C-alpha positions in Angstrom: -16.6 14.4 10.8 -15.4 12.0 13.4 -13.7 9.9 10.7 -12.1 13.0 9.2 -10.8 13.9 12.7 -9.3 10.4 13.0 -7.6 10.8 9.6 -6.3 14.1 10.6 -4.6 12.6 13.7 -3.1 9.8 11.7 -1.7 12.2 9.1 -0.5 14.7 11.6 1.8 12.0 13.1 3.7 11.7 9.8 3.5 14.9 7.9 4.1 18.6 8.2 1.1 20.5 9.8 0.8 22.9 6.9 0.6 20.0 4.4 -1.9 18.1 6.6 -4.1 21.2 6.7 -4.0 21.6 3.0 -4.9 18.0 2.3 -7.9 18.0 4.7 -9.2 21.3 3.3 -8.6 20.4 -0.4 -9.6 16.7 -0.1 -12.1 16.9 2.6 -15.2 16.9 0.4 -14.1 13.8 -1.5 -13.4 12.0 1.8 -16.8 12.9 3.1 -18.4 11.5 -0.1 -16.3 8.4 0.2 -17.4 7.7 3.7 -21.0 8.5 2.9 -20.9 5.6 0.4 -20.0 3.2 3.1 -23.7 2.6 3.7 -23.7 0.6 0.5 -21.1 -1.8 1.9 -22.8 -4.4 3.9 -22.8 -8.0 5.1 -25.8 -10.1 6.0 -25.9 -11.0 9.6 -26.0 -9.3 13.0 -23.1 -7.0 13.6 -21.4 -7.6 10.2 -22.6 -4.4 8.6 -21.1 -2.1 11.2 -17.9 -4.2 11.3 -17.5 -3.9 7.5 -18.0 -0.2 7.5 -15.5 0.3 10.4 -12.9 -1.8 8.7 -13.2 0.0 5.4 -13.0 3.4 7.1 -10.0 2.4 9.2 -8.2 1.0 6.1 -8.9 4.3 4.2 -7.6 6.4 7.1 -4.4 4.5 7.4 -3.7 4.3 3.7 -4.3 8.1 3.3 -1.8 8.6 6.1 0.7 6.3 4.4 0.3 8.2 1.1 0.8 11.6 2.7 3.8 10.3 4.7 5.5 9.1 1.5 5.2 12.4 -0.2 5.5 14.7 2.8 9.1 15.7 2.2 10.2 17.5 -0.9 6.8 17.6 -2.5 4.0 20.0 -3.2 0.6 20.1 -1.5 -1.0 19.3 -4.8 1.0 16.1 -5.1 0.1 15.2 -1.5 -3.6 15.7 -2.3 -3.4 13.6 -5.4 -1.8 10.8 -3.5 -4.3 11.0 -0.7 -7.1 10.8 -3.3 -5.5 7.7 -4.9 -5.2 6.0 -1.6 -8.9 6.6 -0.7 -9.9 5.5 -4.2 -7.9 2.3 -3.8 -9.9 1.3 -0.8 -13.2 2.2 -2.5 -12.5 0.1 -5.5 -10.9 -3.0 -4.0 -12.5 -3.6 -0.6 -15.5 -5.9 -0.9 -17.3 -8.2 1.6 -15.5 -11.2 -0.1 -12.1 -9.5 0.3 -12.7 -8.8 4.0 -13.7 -12.4 4.6 -10.5 -13.7 2.8 -8.3 -11.1 4.4 -9.2 -12.4 7.8 -7.4 -15.6 7.0 -4.4 -14.1 5.1 -0.9 -13.9 6.5 1.8 -11.8 4.7 5.6 -11.9 5.4 7.1 -8.3 5.2 10.8 -8.2 4.9 12.3 -4.8 5.6 15.3 -3.8 7.8 13.3 -0.6 8.8 9.8 -1.9 9.5 8.8 1.4 11.3 8.8 3.0 7.8 5.7 1.0 6.8 3.5 1.2 9.9 0.6 2.9 8.1 0.7 0.6 5.1 0.4 -2.4 7.4 -2.3 -0.7 9.4 -4.4 -0.3 6.3 -4.3 -4.0 5.6 -4.5 -5.1 9.2 -7.8 -3.1 9.4 -9.2 -5.7 7.0 -7.9 -8.6 9.0 -4.6 -9.3 7.2 -1.9 -10.6 9.6 1.8 -9.8 9.2 5.0 -11.5 10.2 8.0 -9.1 10.1 11.5 -9.9 9.2 14.6 -7.7 8.9 17.0 -9.9 7.0 17.1 -12.3 4.0 18.4 -15.1 6.2 15.7 -14.7 8.8 13.0 -14.5 6.0 14.2 -17.7 4.5 14.0 -19.5 7.8 10.5 -18.2 8.4 9.4 -19.4 4.9 10.8 -22.8 5.6 8.7 -23.0 8.7 5.3 -21.9 7.3 3.4 -20.9 4.3 2.5 -17.2 3.5 -0.1 -15.8 1.2 2.3 -13.1 -0.1 5.7 -11.7 0.6 6.6 -8.0 0.5 10.2 -7.0 0.5 12.2 -3.8 0.4 15.2 -3.7 -1.9 18.4 -2.8 -0.1 19.4 -4.3 3.3 23.0 -3.8 4.3 25.4 -5.1 3.1 23.3 -6.3 0.2 21.9 -3.4 -1.9 19.9 -5.9 -4.0 18.6 -8.0 -1.1 15.0 -7.8 -2.5 16.2 -9.6 -5.6 18.5 -12.0 -3.6 15.6 -13.3 -1.6 13.4 -13.5 -4.6 16.0 -15.5 -6.6 16.6 -17.9 -3.7 12.8 -18.6 -3.4 12.3 -19.2 -7.1 15.3 -21.4 -7.3 13.9 -23.6 -4.6 10.6 -23.8 -6.3 8.7 -21.5 -4.0 6.1 -19.6 -6.0 4.6 -17.4 -3.3 3.5 -14.1 -4.8 6.3 -11.6 -4.2 6.0 -7.8 -4.2 8.9 -5.4 -4.0 8.1 -2.2 -2.1 11.1 0.1 -2.5 12.1 3.7 -3.2 11.9 3.5 -7.0 8.9 3.4 -9.2 10.8 3.5 -12.5 9.4 1.4 -15.4 12.7 -0.4 -15.9 12.8 -1.5 -12.2 9.2 -2.8 -12.5 10.1 -4.7 -15.6 13.3 -6.2 -14.0 11.3 -7.3 -10.9 8.8 -9.1 -13.1 11.5 -10.8 -15.1 12.9 -12.1 -11.9 9.6 -13.5 -10.9 8.0 -10.8 -8.7 4.3 -9.9 -9.1 5.3 -6.2 -9.3 7.5 -3.5 -7.8 6.2 -0.1 -6.5 6.8 2.7 -4.1 3.2 3.8 -3.9 1.0 2.8 -0.9 -2.2 2.6 -3.0 -0.6 0.3 -5.5 0.8 -1.9 -2.8 -2.6 -2.1 -1.2 -4.2 -3.2 -4.5 -1.5 -5.7 -5.2 -1.8 -7.4 -1.8 -5.6 -7.5 -2.1 -5.4 -8.9 -5.7 -3.3 -11.8 -4.3 -5.8 -12.4 -1.4 -8.7 -12.2 -3.8 -7.3 -15.3 -5.6 -7.4 -17.4 -2.5 -9.7 -20.4 -2.9 
């Protein structure tokens, strides 16, 4: 119940109180089952088991908050509950001891002119040990990429005055030979936009926190 209370506080900061209440009542049993399964997630070694459980629980709480935040306006409680369920499931299915170990050495560049919009998404990955470097412009991002290597790059799409800034940065990177895995996290989830992003060299494009979480961890999971 302490974990559920923590999730409630996270969601309450970004969603309407009535919607939060519905999600916790409707989705509470599934969350309790999810956290009860954490006992199966262990590392060998003193202190590792408790640390792994805590990281997985923190990631789940932040990702549920991100999912509810994205659907809080102009949506139905049923949709919010569905997205919260997808977020918790993403953590259950992707977070393993190996992933946590690899995440602790991963650094991701996130390019977005409004980084405050993605606080919960970053918190979910930071709970596993992922480090982020934030950039608010294409020019700044290119300079950062020249200075160091990143395990992945996440970019929004429109940054004034360039409404296709996500593609602009991607095309500049690929033209220079940089093959860093690139994920577009924007407002659209249309199939044609996903296909276009992949044609241009992106790993994928999405507007869903659970899919972003899976994509980033899939990249980290390929680290040697």
